[in-house]
Structures are given as structure tokens and as C-alpha cells.
C-alpha positions as CSV (number, residue, x, y, z in Angstrom):
1,X,0.1,-0.1,0.2
2,X,0.8,3.2,-1.3
3,X,2.1,6.5,1.5
4,X,-0.2,8.6,-0.3
5,X,-2.9,5.9,-0.2
6,X,-2.2,5.0,3.4
7,X,-2.2,9.3,4.6
8,X,-5.4,9.3,2.4
9,X,-7.1,6.7,4.9
10,X,-5.9,8.4,7.9
11,X,-7.5,11.8,7.3
12,X,-10.4,9.5,6.2
13,X,-10.8,8.0,9.3
14,X,-10.2,10.9,11.3
15,X,-12.6,13.3,9.8
16,X,-15.2,10.1,10.2
17,X,-14.1,10.1,13.7
18,X,-14.6,14.1,13.8
19,X,-18.1,13.8,12.7
20,X,-18.7,11.1,15.4
21,X,-17.8,13.2,17.9
22,X,-19.7,16.1,16.4
23,X,-22.5,14.3,15.8
24,X,-22.5,13.2,19.7
25,X,-22.1,17.0,20.7
26,X,-25.0,17.5,19.1
27,X,-27.0,14.8,20.6
28,X,-25.9,16.0,24.3
29,X,-26.7,19.5,24.1
30,X,-30.3,20.5,25.1
31,X,-30.6,23.8,22.9
32,X,-32.9,26.1,24.1
33,X,-34.6,29.0,22.1
34,X,-35.6,32.0,24.5
35,X,-38.3,34.2,23.2
36,X,-40.3,36.8,23.8
37,X,-41.8,40.5,23.2
38,X,-39.5,44.0,23.5
39,X,-38.9,44.4,27.4
40,X,-39.9,41.1,28.5
41,X,-36.8,40.3,30.2
42,X,-35.7,37.3,27.7
43,X,-32.1,39.2,27.5
44,X,-32.2,39.1,31.5
45,X,-33.0,35.8,31.3
46,X,-29.5,34.9,29.3
47,X,-27.0,36.8,31.4
48,X,-28.6,35.4,34.4
49,X,-28.1,31.8,33.3
50,X,-24.4,33.0,32.4
51,X,-24.0,34.2,36.0
52,X,-25.6,31.2,37.9
53,X,-24.3,28.4,35.6
54,X,-21.6,30.2,33.1
55,X,-18.2,31.7,33.4
56,X,-20.0,35.0,34.3
57,X,-18.4,38.0,32.8
58,X,-15.0,39.6,32.5
59,X,-13.8,43.0,34.0
60,X,-13.4,44.3,30.3
61,X,-17.3,42.9,29.4
62,X,-18.4,44.5,32.6
63,X,-17.2,47.6,31.5
64,X,-18.7,47.2,28.0
65,X,-22.1,47.9,30.0
66,X,-21.3,51.4,31.6
67,X,-22.6,53.2,28.5
68,X,-25.8,51.7,28.9
69,X,-26.1,52.3,32.4
70,X,-25.3,55.4,32.0
71,X,-27.7,55.9,29.4
72,X,-30.7,54.3,31.2
73,X,-30.0,56.5,34.1
74,X,-30.1,59.6,32.1
75,X,-33.4,58.2,31.0
76,X,-34.7,57.4,34.7
77,X,-33.7,61.2,35.1
78,X,-35.7,62.4,32.1
79,X,-39.4,60.6,33.4
80,X,-38.6,61.7,37.1
81,X,-38.4,65.2,35.5
82,X,-41.8,65.0,33.6
83,X,-43.9,62.8,36.0
84,X,-42.6,65.4,39.0
85,X,-44.0,68.2,36.4
86,X,-47.4,66.6,37.0
87,X,-47.2,68.5,40.5
88,X,-46.5,65.1,42.7
89,X,-43.7,67.6,44.4
90,X,-43.2,70.9,44.7
91,X,-41.0,71.9,42.3
92,X,-39.8,75.3,43.4
93,X,-37.2,73.7,46.2
94,X,-35.3,71.7,43.3
95,X,-35.6,74.6,40.4
96,X,-31.7,74.9,40.1
97,X,-31.0,70.9,40.2
98,X,-34.1,70.2,37.8
99,X,-32.5,73.2,35.2
100,X,-29.4,71.6,35.0
101,X,-30.3,68.3,34.7
102,X,-32.7,69.5,31.8
103,X,-29.7,71.3,30.1
104,X,-27.7,68.4,30.5
105,X,-30.5,66.0,28.6
106,X,-30.7,68.7,26.0
107,X,-27.2,69.1,25.0
108,X,-27.3,65.0,24.8
109,X,-29.8,65.0,22.1
110,X,-28.8,68.1,20.4
111,X,-25.5,69.6,21.1
112,X,-25.6,72.2,18.4
113,X,-29.0,73.4,20.3
114,X,-27.0,75.0,22.9
115,X,-24.7,78.1,22.3
116,X,-21.3,77.7,24.3
117,X,-22.9,75.1,26.2
118,X,-24.9,77.2,28.2
119,X,-28.5,78.3,27.6
120,X,-30.0,80.6,29.4
121,X,-33.0,78.7,30.3
122,X,-35.0,75.2,30.3
123,X,-37.8,73.7,29.6
124,X,-39.9,70.8,29.7
125,X,-38.7,70.6,25.2
126,X,-35.5,70.5,26.7
127,X,-35.9,67.0,27.5
128,X,-36.0,64.4,24.8
129,X,-35.6,60.5,24.7
130,X,-32.6,59.2,25.5
131,X,-33.3,55.4,25.2
132,X,-33.7,56.4,21.3
133,X,-30.2,57.8,21.0
134,X,-28.0,54.4,19.8
135,X,-24.5,56.7,21.6
136,X,-25.9,59.0,23.8
137,X,-23.5,58.8,26.3
138,X,-20.4,58.7,23.7
139,X,-21.6,62.5,23.5
140,X,-22.5,63.2,26.4
141,X,-20.1,65.0,29.1
142,X,-21.2,63.9,32.4
143,X,-19.6,66.4,34.4
144,X,-19.7,67.2,38.5
145,X,-22.5,69.6,38.3
146,X,-24.7,66.9,36.5
147,X,-23.5,64.5,39.2
148,X,-24.3,66.6,42.2
149,X,-27.9,67.6,40.7
150,X,-29.0,64.0,39.9
151,X,-28.0,63.1,44.0
152,X,-29.9,66.3,44.8
153,X,-33.2,64.9,42.5
154,X,-33.2,61.4,44.1
155,X,-32.4,62.7,47.4
156,X,-35.4,64.9,47.6
157,X,-37.3,62.4,45.6
158,X,-36.5,59.5,48.6
159,X,-37.5,61.8,51.2
160,X,-41.1,62.4,49.6
161,X,-43.4,59.8,48.3
162,X,-41.0,58.0,46.3
163,X,-43.0,54.7,46.2
164,X,-45.5,56.9,44.1
165,X,-43.6,58.8,42.2
166,X,-41.9,55.3,41.3
167,X,-45.1,53.9,40.0
168,X,-46.1,56.5,38.3
169,X,-42.4,56.6,36.2
170,X,-43.3,53.2,35.5
171,X,-45.7,53.4,33.5
172,X,-44.2,54.9,31.2
173,X,-42.6,53.0,28.2
174,X,-39.2,55.0,28.5
175,X,-38.6,54.5,32.3
176,X,-35.9,51.5,32.1
177,X,-37.1,48.5,34.5
178,X,-33.6,49.2,36.6
179,X,-34.6,53.3,37.0
180,X,-35.4,52.9,40.2
181,X,-32.0,51.0,41.3
182,X,-29.8,52.6,39.1
183,X,-31.3,56.2,40.8
184,X,-30.1,54.5,43.8
185,X,-26.8,54.2,43.1
186,X,-25.6,57.2,41.6
187,X,-22.3,58.0,43.7
188,X,-21.2,54.7,42.8
189,X,-22.3,55.1,38.8
190,X,-20.4,58.5,38.7
191,X,-16.8,57.2,39.6
192,X,-14.2,57.5,37.1
193,X,-13.2,53.5,38.3
194,X,-16.5,52.3,38.2
195,X,-17.1,48.8,37.0
196,X,-21.0,47.3,37.2
197,X,-21.9,44.7,39.6
198,X,-24.0,41.7,38.5
199,X,-27.2,43.1,39.4
200,X,-25.8,46.2,37.1
201,X,-25.7,43.8,35.0
202,X,-29.2,42.4,34.9
203,X,-30.6,45.5,35.4
204,X,-29.5,47.5,32.2
205,X,-31.7,47.8,29.4
206,X,-29.7,47.5,26.1
207,X,-31.0,49.0,22.5
208,X,-29.7,45.7,21.0
209,X,-30.7,44.1,17.5
210,X,-28.0,41.4,17.7
211,X,-28.7,37.8,18.7
212,X,-27.6,36.1,21.9
213,X,-26.2,32.8,22.8
214,X,-25.0,31.2,26.4
215,X,-23.7,27.8,26.2
216,X,-23.2,26.3,30.4
217,X,-22.8,23.1,31.6
218,X,-24.8,21.8,34.5
219,X,-24.3,18.3,36.1
220,X,-22.0,17.3,32.9
221,X,-25.3,18.4,30.8
222,X,-24.5,20.9,28.3
223,X,-27.3,23.7,27.5
224,X,-26.8,26.0,24.8
225,X,-29.2,28.8,24.9
226,X,-30.2,31.3,22.4
227,X,-32.1,34.5,21.4
228,X,-32.9,35.3,18.6
229,X,-33.5,39.3,18.7
230,X,-36.0,41.1,16.8
231,X,-39.5,42.8,16.9
232,X,-42.9,40.7,16.3
233,X,-43.1,41.5,13.0
234,X,-39.9,39.8,12.6
235,X,-41.3,36.4,13.0
236,X,-40.3,34.4,10.7
237,X,-36.6,34.4,11.8
238,X,-37.9,33.0,15.3
239,X,-39.7,30.2,12.7
240,X,-36.6,29.1,11.0
241,X,-35.2,27.9,14.5
242,X,-38.0,25.6,15.6
243,X,-36.2,22.6,14.3
244,X,-33.5,21.4,16.3
245,X,-34.2,23.1,19.2
246,X,-35.2,21.2,22.8
247,X,-37.5,22.8,24.3
248,X,-38.6,26.9,24.0
249,X,-38.1,29.4,27.1
250,X,-41.2,32.2,26.5
251,X,-40.6,35.1,28.5
252,X,-43.7,37.5,29.3
253,X,-43.3,40.8,30.9
254,X,-46.8,40.6,33.2
255,X,-45.4,44.2,34.9
256,X,-46.4,46.0,31.9
257,X,-50.4,45.4,31.9
258,X,-50.1,49.3,32.0
259,X,-47.8,50.4,29.7
260,X,-49.9,51.6,27.0
261,X,-48.8,51.4,23.3
262,X,-50.4,54.5,21.8
263,X,-49.3,53.3,18.3
264,X,-50.8,49.3,18.5
265,X,-54.1,49.4,16.9
266,X,-54.3,45.2,17.7
267,X,-53.3,45.6,21.3
268,X,-53.2,48.3,23.5
269,X,-50.7,47.3,26.1
270,X,-47.2,45.6,25.8
271,X,-49.1,42.6,27.9
272,X,-51.5,42.3,25.5
273,X,-49.2,42.8,22.8
274,X,-46.9,39.6,24.4
275,X,-50.4,37.6,24.7
276,X,-50.9,38.0,21.3
277,X,-47.4,36.8,20.2
278,X,-47.6,33.6,22.1
279,X,-51.3,33.2,20.6
280,X,-49.8,33.0,17.0
281,X,-46.1,31.2,18.3
282,X,-48.2,28.9,19.7
283,X,-50.8,28.3,17.0
284,X,-47.6,28.0,14.6
285,X,-47.4,24.5,12.7
286,X,-43.2,25.0,13.5
287,X,-44.1,24.2,17.2
288,X,-46.5,21.7,17.4
289,X,-44.7,19.0,19.0
290,X,-42.2,21.6,20.9
291,X,-42.5,21.8,25.0
292,X,-42.5,25.7,25.9
293,X,-42.0,26.6,29.3
294,X,-42.9,29.9,30.2
295,X,-41.9,32.4,32.5
296,X,-43.9,34.7,33.9
297,X,-42.0,37.4,34.2
298,X,-41.4,40.6,36.1
299,X,-43.5,39.3,39.5
300,X,-41.9,41.9,41.7
301,X,-42.7,44.7,39.8
302,X,-45.9,43.2,39.0
303,X,-46.9,42.6,43.0
304,X,-45.8,45.9,43.4
305,X,-47.5,47.5,40.9
306,X,-50.9,45.4,42.4
307,X,-50.3,45.8,46.2
308,X,-50.3,49.7,45.8
309,X,-53.9,49.8,44.0
310,X,-53.0,52.8,41.3
311,X,-52.8,51.0,38.4
312,X,-55.7,48.2,38.3
313,X,-55.2,45.7,36.7
314,X,-59.4,45.0,35.4
315,X,-58.9,48.6,33.8
316,X,-56.7,46.8,30.9
317,X,-58.5,43.5,30.9
318,X,-61.7,43.9,32.4
319,X,-62.3,39.8,33.0
320,X,-60.0,40.5,35.7
321,X,-63.3,42.0,37.9
322,X,-64.8,38.9,38.2
323,X,-61.8,36.3,38.6
324,X,-61.9,34.5,41.6
325,X,-58.4,33.2,42.9
326,X,-58.5,28.7,42.0
327,X,-58.3,26.5,44.4
328,X,-54.8,25.4,43.2
329,X,-53.6,28.1,43.7
330,X,-50.1,28.6,46.0
331,X,-49.2,31.1,48.1
332,X,-47.0,32.0,51.1
333,X,-49.3,33.6,54.4
334,X,-47.8,37.0,53.9
335,X,-48.5,37.3,50.4
336,X,-51.4,40.1,49.5
337,X,-54.5,37.9,48.6
338,X,-55.1,40.5,45.7
339,X,-51.7,39.6,44.3
340,X,-52.1,36.3,44.3
341,X,-55.5,36.5,42.2
342,X,-53.8,38.8,39.9
343,X,-50.8,36.6,39.2
344,X,-53.2,33.5,38.6
345,X,-55.1,35.1,36.0
346,X,-52.5,36.3,33.8
347,X,-51.1,32.9,33.9
348,X,-55.2,31.6,33.2
349,X,-55.3,34.2,29.8
350,X,-51.8,32.2,28.8
351,X,-53.3,29.1,29.8
352,X,-56.8,29.5,27.6
353,X,-54.5,29.9,24.8
354,X,-52.8,26.2,25.1
355,X,-56.1,24.5,25.8
356,X,-58.0,26.3,23.0
357,X,-56.1,24.3,19.9
358,X,-55.7,21.0,19.2
359,X,-52.3,20.8,19.5
360,X,-49.2,17.8,20.6
361,X,-47.0,19.9,22.7
362,X,-47.3,21.2,26.3
363,X,-46.8,24.2,28.4
364,X,-44.9,24.2,31.7
365,X,-45.7,27.7,33.2
366,X,-43.5,29.5,36.2
367,X,-43.3,32.5,37.7
368,X,-40.4,34.4,37.5
369,X,-38.3,37.7,38.6
370,X,-35.4,37.2,36.0
371,X,-33.4,39.9,37.9
372,X,-33.7,37.4,41.0
373,X,-30.9,34.8,41.9
374,X,-34.3,32.4,42.9
375,X,-34.8,31.8,39.4
376,X,-32.2,29.1,39.5
377,X,-34.4,26.7,41.1
378,X,-37.2,27.8,38.2
379,X,-34.7,26.5,35.9
380,X,-33.1,23.7,37.9
381,X,-36.8,22.2,38.2
382,X,-37.5,22.6,34.5
383,X,-34.0,20.8,33.6
384,X,-36.2,17.1,33.5
385,X,-38.9,18.8,31.2
386,X,-35.9,19.9,28.9
387,X,-34.8,16.5,29.3
388,X,-37.2,15.1,28.0
389,X,-37.8,17.1,25.6
390,X,-34.6,16.5,23.4
391,X,-34.4,12.8,24.5
392,X,-37.7,12.7,22.4
393,X,-36.6,14.9,19.8
394,X,-33.4,12.6,19.7
395,X,-35.5,10.0,19.1
396,X,-34.3,8.5,22.2
397,X,-38.0,7.8,23.4
């Protein structure tokens, strides 16, 4: 046998071995597709899995979030000032800090508008949405004057009716979920040597159209979790990913039941929008044999809103008025009965979708708060579901 023939046989054998290993790795990897509408918390779920089960974030990666965190903080201040103008706080006591902050926000959105950076006065029109600006903090010089004014504003709010004001802010679409968290950390975020913590990274809202993925191992089982970024009109991008996945995790933003969508004729609020997307996905022919793990998310903010009584669920979902807490509902003695009733109402609205159609797949609902490490318990309880779904997909069962 010639040397060339031996070399060729060796290469064929090595290639065959590689293909067998890749096929084995593929079969032993549980692929999870994370879906949800904008603001549902699916990106937070991805980051939480990386922190809890993966390598976490390096210092370099943490610093990459600084611009987004500061942008979230500026947007929170902008919303706070807008709500403040409705008369919830006495404005005269904080007129100077307010004017400083308004000018800073205006310079971020339109630097050329301000001659020498010192306008003669500040007005409501000086405030524009910072989340709509892709690189606002790259252009915004956050001076000591800005930071001092922001700190004075938040201290003033904290000493007055903070809860009332924050609830008012949370009903605004441009107020980040982590707004209150970042406002409470102004003096840490302003430091030149600031490095975001895990909680900072989990709380930040980032405007990104990029897909995300994370790979981690739990008890020798490899998980490949990925999020296909995009809006509800990019549903086709999601459907292309269904073929080789083990299970779907759908994230539902319960706390956004009162966040109104003025330019959406089909849905009046973000929770309603999410229910519509879930309905379309559940009835999709591509999904008929896929198990769906449902994260009924943002329970922390949702519970606080319901308990406050300021934003009534029945104003957005009229059927809630006559809804009774089901006998199978579980709760702790200290839980607010109205909160329990509300969370199970949302769960019921979702489960009505899953039982209304004759499909072969199963939905497993869980109440979650993605920014809280307790989501580990939820994921651990889902691992057997994922195992069975992967086994079925791989024709093991």
C-alpha cells in the first residue's frame, strides 16, 4: 500500500471520527430558544444563566455595559422630571438641579442647539428620549455638576413620596425596569473607576438587535441557550430556529400590563401584545411538537403595582373584575391575596391559549423574576422537562 494511500485513509478516518464526535456532542447538547417581546426580560434570563451556571462576566465585559447603564440613568431622570412636572412634588425647592439636568439632557440629544453649552433657561421641550439615541453617553459629558444635581434630585424624591412617583414612572414606556436601582446607585455609577456589578448588568436595558447565546454545563449536561433578537414583525426569524431545538422558553412581561402602546392598533398594552405573539407562536405549524417553558416574568414589579392599588389590572383586562382565585393556587401566608389573584389571572389568560387549540405540545408555566437569583430554582425544576423534550427530539424515547 502506497504512502499516499495510507495518508488518505488516515485523513478519512480522522474526519469520520470528528463527525461522530460532533454528532454525539449535538445529541448531548440541549438547545433552548428564548423568545419574548421587547421588554419581556429574555435578555436578562440569558445573562442570569451565564452568571449562575457559566463563567460570568470579565471586568472588560462589565465595562462594556457602562454606557448603557448611564444611558438608562439619564432616561430614568428624564422620566422622573416629566412625572414631577405633573405636580407630584413641589418644584420650587429643586428648580436649580432640575434646570441643570434638563440642559444636560438637551445637550445629549442636540449639542448644536446650546450656544457654548449654556442656554439661558430650561423647559420641558429640553427633554427628549435618550433611549432612542444609540450612543448618547458617548457624546454626553457627565460633569460633576450633572452628578451633583442628579444626586440632589434623587435624595429629594427619596425623602418625599418616592413610592408614588416611581409607580408613576413605571407606567411610562421609556422608564427602564432598573431605573430605581440605578437612581439609588448614582454615587457609584459616577466614579471614574466604576465597574458594573452583576445586579447592574442584570438591571440594564440595552437597545440591541443582535442575537445572543450562552453555553453552560449543569451536572455534566451541556446547554446551548440562544435568543433571536427582533420585533414581533420578524417572527419568521424565530420560526427558522425551531427545527433542531430541544425546548422553547417564552418570557412574558406581566408588569407591563399598564404600559400603553399608542401606535399599535391591535394591542393596547405590552402584556396584551405579548399574549398575541404567544398565541401566534403556539398555533404555528413549526411548533406543534415543541415543549414550551413559560416564564411569567417581572413578578416583583407586577406584585408591587397590584399591591399599591394605583394601577388596576381590570382597567386593562376587564375580565379580571369577576375572576376568582383558583383552588389550586399556591401562596405564602404573607402574600397579598389580591396579588395572588392577579398573578393567577394572567396565568389563566395564557393557559386558555394553550388549551383552546388541538396541539400536541405542552406548556409548563412558572412565575419568575429574572433579575433575582431565585430563578435558579425555576430552571432546576425545568431540567427534567428539557431532558424529556430533548430525548423525544433525538428519538431516544
